[in-house]
C-alpha positions as CSV (number, residue, x, y, z in Angstrom):
1,M,-66.3,-84.2,-294.9
2,N,-65.6,-85.8,-298.3
3,R,-64.9,-89.1,-296.5
4,F,-68.3,-89.0,-294.8
5,V,-70.0,-88.4,-298.1
6,S,-68.0,-91.2,-299.8
7,L,-68.8,-93.6,-297.0
8,A,-72.5,-92.8,-297.0
9,A,-72.7,-93.1,-300.7
10,A,-70.9,-96.4,-300.7
11,G,-73.3,-97.7,-298.1
12,L,-76.4,-96.7,-299.9
13,F,-75.4,-97.5,-303.5
14,S,-73.3,-100.6,-302.9
15,L,-76.5,-102.2,-301.6
16,G,-78.5,-101.2,-304.7
17,L,-80.8,-99.0,-302.5
18,V,-81.9,-101.8,-300.2
19,A,-82.6,-101.4,-296.5
20,C,-85.0,-101.0,-293.6
21,G,-84.5,-100.3,-289.9
22,S,-82.7,-101.9,-286.9
23,E,-80.6,-101.4,-283.9
24,S,-77.0,-102.4,-283.3
25,G,-76.7,-105.8,-281.8
26,S,-74.2,-108.3,-280.3
27,P,-71.8,-110.3,-282.4
28,A,-74.1,-113.2,-282.0
29,D,-77.0,-111.1,-283.3
30,A,-74.9,-110.0,-286.2
31,A,-74.0,-113.6,-287.0
32,K,-77.6,-114.7,-286.9
33,A,-78.7,-111.7,-289.0
34,T,-76.2,-112.6,-291.8
35,A,-76.7,-116.4,-291.7
36,T,-78.4,-116.4,-295.2
37,P,-77.7,-114.3,-298.3
38,D,-80.9,-112.4,-298.3
39,A,-80.8,-111.9,-294.5
40,A,-77.3,-110.5,-294.9
41,V,-78.6,-107.9,-297.4
42,K,-81.4,-107.0,-295.1
43,A,-79.3,-106.8,-292.0
44,A,-76.6,-104.6,-293.5
45,A,-79.3,-102.4,-295.1
46,D,-81.1,-102.1,-291.8
47,A,-78.3,-100.1,-290.3
48,L,-78.5,-97.6,-293.2
49,R,-82.1,-96.6,-292.5
50,D,-81.1,-96.0,-288.9
51,N,-78.1,-94.0,-290.1
52,N,-76.0,-96.5,-288.2
53,I,-73.0,-96.5,-290.4
54,Q,-70.8,-98.3,-287.9
55,Q,-73.2,-101.2,-287.7
56,F,-73.4,-101.2,-291.5
57,V,-69.6,-101.5,-291.8
58,Q,-69.5,-104.2,-289.2
59,L,-72.1,-106.2,-291.0
60,S,-70.6,-105.5,-294.4
61,L,-67.0,-106.5,-293.8
62,P,-65.6,-109.8,-292.5
63,E,-64.1,-109.4,-289.1
64,A,-60.5,-109.7,-290.3
65,R,-61.1,-107.1,-293.0
66,Y,-62.9,-104.8,-290.6
67,N,-60.0,-104.9,-288.2
68,E,-57.6,-104.3,-291.1
69,V,-59.6,-101.3,-292.4
70,K,-59.9,-99.8,-288.9
71,A,-56.1,-100.2,-288.2
72,K,-55.3,-98.6,-291.6
73,F,-57.7,-95.7,-291.0
74,D,-56.4,-95.0,-287.5
75,S,-52.7,-95.2,-288.6
76,R,-53.2,-93.3,-291.9
77,E,-51.0,-90.3,-292.7
78,R,-53.0,-87.2,-291.7
79,T,-52.1,-84.7,-294.4
80,P,-52.9,-81.2,-293.4
81,P,-55.7,-79.7,-295.6
82,E,-54.9,-77.0,-298.1
83,A,-55.4,-73.5,-296.8
84,G,-58.2,-72.7,-299.3
85,E,-60.1,-75.9,-298.6
86,A,-59.7,-75.4,-294.8
87,A,-61.0,-71.8,-295.0
88,E,-64.0,-72.8,-297.2
89,F,-65.0,-75.6,-294.8
90,A,-64.6,-73.4,-291.7
91,E,-66.7,-70.7,-293.3
92,M,-69.4,-73.1,-294.4
93,M,-69.7,-74.7,-290.9
94,T,-69.7,-71.3,-289.2
95,K,-72.6,-70.2,-291.4
96,L,-74.5,-73.5,-290.7
97,T,-74.0,-73.5,-287.0
98,A,-74.3,-69.8,-286.1
99,D,-77.2,-68.5,-284.0
100,G,-80.0,-67.6,-286.4
101,A,-78.3,-69.6,-289.2
102,E,-81.7,-70.6,-290.7
103,D,-82.8,-67.0,-291.4
104,A,-79.4,-65.8,-292.5
105,L,-79.0,-68.7,-295.0
106,M,-82.5,-68.2,-296.3
107,A,-81.7,-64.5,-296.9
108,E,-78.5,-65.4,-298.7
109,L,-80.4,-68.0,-300.8
110,E,-83.2,-65.6,-301.8
111,P,-81.4,-63.8,-304.6
112,A,-80.3,-67.1,-306.1
113,L,-83.8,-68.3,-306.1
114,V,-85.0,-65.1,-307.8
115,Q,-82.3,-65.5,-310.5
116,F,-83.2,-69.2,-310.9
117,E,-86.9,-68.4,-311.4
118,A,-86.1,-65.8,-314.1
119,E,-83.3,-67.5,-316.0
120,M,-83.3,-71.3,-315.4
121,A,-86.8,-72.4,-314.4
122,P,-88.3,-71.9,-317.9
123,Q,-85.6,-74.1,-319.3
124,L,-85.6,-76.8,-316.6
125,P,-87.9,-79.3,-318.4
126,M,-85.6,-79.2,-321.5
127,M,-82.5,-79.4,-319.3
128,I,-83.9,-82.4,-317.4
129,G,-84.7,-84.1,-320.7
130,M,-81.3,-83.5,-322.1
131,G,-79.6,-84.7,-319.0
132,R,-81.6,-87.9,-319.0
133,G,-80.7,-88.4,-322.7
134,F,-77.0,-87.9,-322.0
135,A,-77.1,-90.2,-319.0
136,V,-78.9,-93.0,-320.8
137,Q,-76.6,-92.7,-323.8
138,G,-73.6,-92.9,-321.5
139,I,-75.1,-96.0,-319.8
140,Q,-75.8,-97.7,-323.1
141,Q,-72.3,-96.9,-324.5
142,N,-70.6,-98.2,-321.4
143,T,-69.1,-101.5,-322.6
144,D,-68.2,-102.4,-319.0
145,L,-71.8,-102.8,-318.0
146,T,-73.9,-105.9,-318.6
147,E,-77.3,-105.5,-320.3
148,D,-79.0,-106.1,-316.9
149,Q,-76.8,-103.4,-315.3
150,K,-77.7,-101.0,-318.1
151,R,-81.4,-101.7,-317.5
152,Q,-81.2,-101.1,-313.8
153,A,-79.2,-97.9,-314.2
154,T,-81.7,-96.6,-316.9
155,Q,-84.6,-97.3,-314.5
156,V,-83.0,-95.2,-311.8
157,V,-82.3,-92.3,-314.3
158,D,-85.9,-92.4,-315.4
159,A,-87.2,-92.3,-311.8
160,V,-84.9,-89.4,-310.8
161,G,-85.7,-87.5,-314.0
162,N,-89.4,-87.8,-313.4
163,W,-88.9,-86.7,-309.8
164,L,-86.9,-83.6,-310.8
165,S,-89.6,-82.6,-313.2
166,T,-92.0,-82.3,-310.3
167,V,-89.8,-80.8,-307.6
168,K,-90.6,-77.2,-306.6
169,L,-87.1,-76.0,-306.4
170,T,-88.0,-72.4,-305.8
171,D,-90.7,-73.0,-303.2
172,R,-89.6,-70.7,-300.3
173,E,-91.2,-72.8,-297.6
174,L,-89.5,-76.0,-298.8
175,A,-86.2,-74.1,-299.0
176,K,-86.6,-73.0,-295.4
177,S,-87.4,-76.5,-294.3
178,A,-84.4,-77.9,-296.2
179,I,-82.1,-75.3,-294.7
180,A,-83.4,-76.1,-291.2
181,K,-82.6,-79.8,-291.8
182,A,-79.1,-79.0,-293.0
183,V,-78.4,-76.7,-290.1
184,A,-79.6,-79.3,-287.6
185,A,-77.3,-81.9,-289.0
186,A,-74.3,-79.5,-289.1
187,R,-74.9,-78.6,-285.4
188,T,-75.1,-82.2,-284.5
189,L,-71.9,-83.0,-286.4
190,D,-70.0,-80.4,-284.3
191,L,-67.1,-80.1,-286.6
192,K,-65.7,-76.6,-287.1
193,S,-62.5,-77.3,-289.1
194,L,-61.0,-79.9,-291.5
195,E,-58.3,-80.4,-289.0
196,Q,-60.9,-81.8,-286.7
197,V,-62.2,-84.0,-289.4
198,N,-58.7,-85.4,-290.1
199,A,-58.2,-86.0,-286.4
200,L,-61.2,-88.3,-286.1
201,S,-60.6,-91.9,-285.1
202,F,-62.3,-94.7,-287.0
203,D,-65.2,-95.1,-284.6
204,E,-65.6,-91.3,-284.4
205,A,-65.6,-91.0,-288.2
206,L,-68.3,-93.6,-288.6
207,A,-70.5,-91.9,-286.0
208,K,-70.1,-88.6,-287.9
209,A,-70.8,-90.3,-291.2
210,G,-74.1,-91.5,-289.8
211,I,-75.1,-87.9,-288.9
212,A,-74.1,-86.6,-292.3
213,F,-76.0,-89.4,-294.0
214,G,-79.1,-88.8,-292.0
215,G,-79.0,-85.0,-292.7
216,A,-78.7,-85.6,-296.4
217,K,-81.7,-87.9,-296.3
218,D,-83.7,-85.4,-294.4
219,V,-83.0,-82.6,-296.9
220,L,-84.0,-84.9,-299.8
221,A,-87.2,-85.9,-298.0
222,V,-88.2,-82.2,-297.9
223,Y,-88.3,-82.3,-301.7
224,G,-90.1,-85.5,-302.0
225,M,-87.3,-88.1,-302.2
226,D,-88.0,-90.2,-299.2
227,V,-85.0,-92.5,-299.1
228,N,-86.2,-94.3,-296.0
229,A,-89.5,-95.1,-297.7
230,T,-87.5,-96.6,-300.6
231,L,-85.3,-98.5,-298.2
232,G,-88.4,-99.8,-296.3
233,S,-89.9,-101.1,-299.5
234,V,-87.1,-103.6,-300.1
235,K,-87.8,-107.2,-300.6
236,P,-84.7,-109.3,-301.1
237,S,-84.8,-113.0,-302.3
238,V,-82.1,-115.6,-303.1
239,L,-82.0,-116.2,-306.9
240,T,-79.2,-118.7,-306.9
241,E,-77.0,-120.3,-304.2
242,Q,-74.1,-122.7,-304.7
243,G,-71.5,-123.4,-302.1
244,D,-70.1,-120.1,-300.8
245,T,-71.6,-117.9,-303.5
246,A,-75.1,-116.7,-304.1
247,R,-77.0,-114.0,-306.1
248,V,-79.7,-112.0,-304.4
249,G,-82.4,-110.1,-306.3
250,T,-84.2,-107.1,-304.7
251,T,-87.4,-105.3,-305.5
252,Y,-87.9,-101.8,-304.2
253,S,-89.9,-98.7,-304.9
254,L,-88.0,-95.5,-305.9
255,L,-89.9,-92.3,-306.3
256,G,-93.1,-94.2,-307.2
257,Q,-91.5,-96.6,-309.6
258,D,-91.1,-100.3,-308.8
259,L,-87.5,-101.3,-309.6
260,T,-85.3,-104.4,-309.3
261,S,-81.6,-104.9,-308.6
262,E,-79.3,-107.9,-308.2
263,Q,-76.0,-108.4,-306.3
264,D,-73.5,-111.2,-305.7
265,M,-73.0,-112.5,-302.2
266,I,-70.1,-114.5,-300.8
267,R,-69.9,-116.5,-297.6
268,E,-67.0,-116.4,-295.1
269,G,-67.4,-118.7,-292.1
270,D,-71.1,-118.7,-291.1
271,R,-71.8,-115.2,-292.5
272,W,-72.7,-113.8,-295.9
273,Y,-71.5,-110.5,-297.4
274,S,-72.2,-108.5,-300.5
275,K,-69.2,-109.0,-302.8
276,D,-69.2,-105.4,-304.0
277,T,-69.9,-103.8,-300.7
278,I,-66.7,-105.2,-299.2
279,K,-64.6,-103.2,-301.7
280,A,-66.9,-100.1,-301.8
281,V,-66.9,-99.7,-298.1
282,S,-63.2,-100.5,-297.7
283,D,-62.3,-97.9,-300.4
284,A,-64.5,-95.2,-298.9
285,L,-62.7,-95.7,-295.5
286,V,-59.1,-96.0,-296.6
287,E,-59.2,-93.8,-299.7
288,A,-59.1,-96.5,-302.4
289,P,-56.0,-98.5,-301.5
290,A,-53.9,-99.5,-304.5
291,D,-54.0,-103.2,-303.6
292,P,-57.3,-105.1,-304.3
293,V,-59.4,-105.4,-301.1
294,A,-60.9,-108.8,-301.4
295,P,-60.9,-111.8,-299.0
296,A,-59.9,-115.2,-300.2
297,A,-63.6,-116.3,-300.5
298,E,-64.1,-113.5,-303.1
299,T,-61.7,-115.3,-305.5
300,D,-63.9,-118.3,-305.3
301,A,-67.0,-116.2,-306.0
302,A,-65.5,-115.0,-309.2
303,G,-65.5,-118.5,-310.6
304,E,-63.7,-119.1,-313.9
305,E,-62.8,-115.4,-314.4
306,A,-61.3,-114.9,-310.9
307,E,-57.6,-114.7,-311.9
308,E,-57.9,-112.3,-314.8
309,T,-61.1,-110.2,-314.3
310,E,-62.1,-110.2,-310.6
311,E,-61.0,-106.6,-309.7
312,P,-62.3,-104.9,-312.9
313,A,-65.6,-106.7,-312.4
314,V,-65.9,-105.3,-308.9
315,I,-65.1,-101.8,-310.0
316,D,-67.6,-102.0,-312.8
317,D,-70.4,-102.9,-310.4
318,E,-69.5,-100.0,-308.3
319,E,-69.7,-97.7,-311.2
320,E,-73.2,-98.9,-311.9
321,E,-74.1,-98.3,-308.3
322,A,-72.7,-94.8,-308.4
323,T,-74.8,-94.1,-311.4
324,N,-77.8,-95.2,-309.4
């Protein structure tokens, strides 16, 4: 399950929260959709709104890298899960998929909500404020981030903080709805054990990742974070383009705030790819391989700093996206 969460997060954040909807298409359609830097951003993001993680991966990775990642995933060593983790997972999935799970889980949650109302709710505004302060301080002190990256990360922290201050976390009807969304996703996943998760093929894992990603978005929407609305608000545009490299800027609305982000793009053949997405998606699928995962064109995209700083630069951008 952690692999599903990692992949979904990589998909969402490596794009800087940019997307809207589409269906899977033919290779020719994919090539056409990624023929320009901004179109490539849009096309890869389209799949995310539809929870089509497989399409997202196909659009985000050059064909050779896609085939390499798929082969590595399918031939990976399938280490048996630890007994404790396996038992916890099985218990969780049993609860989520049992007949009457919605009512049973709500009854189990009720005492926690009562305790939260009595002990935590009065302190929540202060806790949110402190959390925001710590997060912004950490962003500003991070010497690996550029000033523009710090600005973008701080904008997202502010938007999420403002949202949290308005969320009715103890509302019983909202809780029931959120539980129903989670239960529906769990039943659709149809995974009862970690052994089943480990046995998934590449294609099967991507399909399951799409279900998990969609379920998470559904739960967040119950509490007012409409990820699809954010993704649908995206407007990418090419800021600079030179040879096989480009930089794309994106405007989007997150929780009522208009934000901006930027990302570097590289071209391989007739298609454009997000430089950071290549590594983020690859790492999510093959558990962060030790060797850098970057096509030859990525070296060119790094310019003068390619030989010495290319890999750290990619990792730094990912850290910013994870903060988002």
